[in-house]
C-alpha positions as CSV (number, residue, x, y, z in Angstrom):
1,H,10.9,27.3,-111.6
2,Q,14.4,28.2,-110.6
3,Q,13.0,29.6,-107.3
4,S,11.4,26.3,-106.5
5,E,14.6,24.4,-107.2
6,I,16.4,26.8,-104.8
7,E,13.7,26.2,-102.1
8,E,14.0,22.5,-102.6
9,T,17.7,22.6,-102.2
10,L,17.6,24.7,-99.1
11,E,15.0,22.3,-97.6
12,R,17.2,19.3,-98.3
13,I,20.2,21.1,-96.7
14,K,18.1,22.1,-93.7
15,N,16.8,18.6,-93.2
16,H,20.2,16.9,-93.6
17,K,21.4,15.2,-90.4
18,G,23.8,17.3,-88.5
19,V,23.2,20.6,-90.3
20,E,23.2,23.5,-87.7
21,G,22.9,26.3,-90.2
22,Y,23.5,27.7,-93.6
23,V,24.1,31.2,-95.0
24,I,23.7,32.4,-98.6
25,V,25.9,35.4,-99.3
26,D,25.9,37.8,-102.2
27,E,29.3,37.5,-103.8
28,V,29.7,41.1,-104.7
29,N,28.6,43.0,-101.6
30,G,28.8,40.3,-98.9
31,E,25.2,40.8,-97.9
32,V,23.5,37.8,-96.3
33,L,20.7,36.9,-98.7
34,R,19.3,33.9,-96.7
35,R,20.1,32.2,-93.4
36,Y,19.0,29.1,-91.6
37,P,15.7,29.5,-89.8
38,G,16.5,30.3,-86.2
39,M,20.1,31.5,-86.9
40,A,20.8,34.9,-85.5
41,A,21.4,37.7,-88.1
42,E,24.6,38.6,-86.3
43,Q,25.9,35.0,-86.4
44,A,25.1,34.8,-90.1
45,D,26.8,38.1,-90.8
46,E,30.0,36.9,-88.9
47,Y,30.1,33.7,-91.0
48,A,29.7,35.7,-94.1
49,R,32.5,38.1,-93.2
50,Q,35.0,35.5,-92.1
51,V,34.3,33.0,-94.9
52,K,34.6,35.7,-97.5
53,K,38.2,36.4,-96.2
54,L,39.0,32.7,-96.2
55,N,37.5,32.3,-99.7
56,L,39.7,35.1,-101.1
57,K,42.8,33.6,-99.5
58,A,42.0,30.1,-100.7
59,A,41.2,31.3,-104.3
60,H,44.6,33.1,-104.4
61,V,46.5,30.1,-103.3
62,I,44.8,27.9,-105.9
63,R,45.5,30.5,-108.6
64,D,49.1,30.9,-107.5
65,L,49.7,27.1,-107.6
66,D,48.0,26.7,-111.0
67,P,46.7,29.7,-112.9
68,S,44.5,27.6,-115.1
69,D,42.6,26.2,-112.1
70,S,39.9,27.8,-109.8
71,M,38.3,26.9,-106.5
72,A,35.2,24.9,-106.8
73,Y,34.5,24.0,-103.2
74,L,36.0,24.5,-99.8
75,R,35.7,22.2,-96.8
76,I,37.0,23.0,-93.3
77,R,36.8,20.4,-90.6
78,C,37.1,21.4,-87.0
79,Q,36.7,19.3,-83.8
80,K,33.0,20.0,-83.5
81,H,31.9,21.4,-86.8
82,E,32.5,21.2,-90.5
83,L,32.1,24.2,-92.8
84,L,31.2,23.5,-96.4
85,V,31.6,26.4,-98.8
86,A,30.4,26.5,-102.4
87,P,31.5,29.7,-104.1
88,G,29.5,30.9,-107.0
89,A,29.6,33.7,-109.5
90,T,26.8,35.6,-107.8
91,Y,26.5,34.1,-104.4
92,N,28.2,31.7,-102.0
93,V,26.6,29.0,-99.9
94,I,28.0,28.2,-96.5
95,V,26.8,25.1,-94.6
96,I,27.6,24.5,-90.9
97,Q,27.2,21.0,-89.7
98,L,28.0,19.0,-86.6
99,I,30.5,16.1,-86.9
100,Y,28.4,13.1,-85.9
101,C,30.7,10.2,-86.7
102,V,32.4,10.0,-83.2
103,H,34.6,7.0,-84.1
104,Y,35.8,8.8,-87.1
105,V,36.7,12.0,-85.1
106,Y,38.4,10.0,-82.4
107,W,40.4,8.0,-85.0
108,F,42.3,11.2,-85.8
109,Q,43.0,12.0,-82.1
110,L,45.9,10.7,-80.2
111,P,45.0,8.4,-77.3
112,A,45.1,10.1,-73.8
113,Y,48.1,9.3,-71.7
114,T,47.3,7.4,-68.5
């Protein structure tokens, strides 16, 4: 039953507007357990390696600021993409999505000089 819930969740993520990929990574050894269909293994491995480093740094910052707190979720917004990271006890989920809301993106940018 738990496997069907996982499959349903992955299907929802995959079909969400703007999602370009996801990677599910073993928390202990950093091994990619699952990746978005069509995503190259090398790309998934790179996301896994880089996000693991970032997760460790972010978790240390949270702990240093408040030892009674822990990181529940990490969201990184870039110009073209947004990374959503949900760390877990046994695995981490990384979702890569396009930023579709153009007026929202441009709202944060300074107007061009003419």
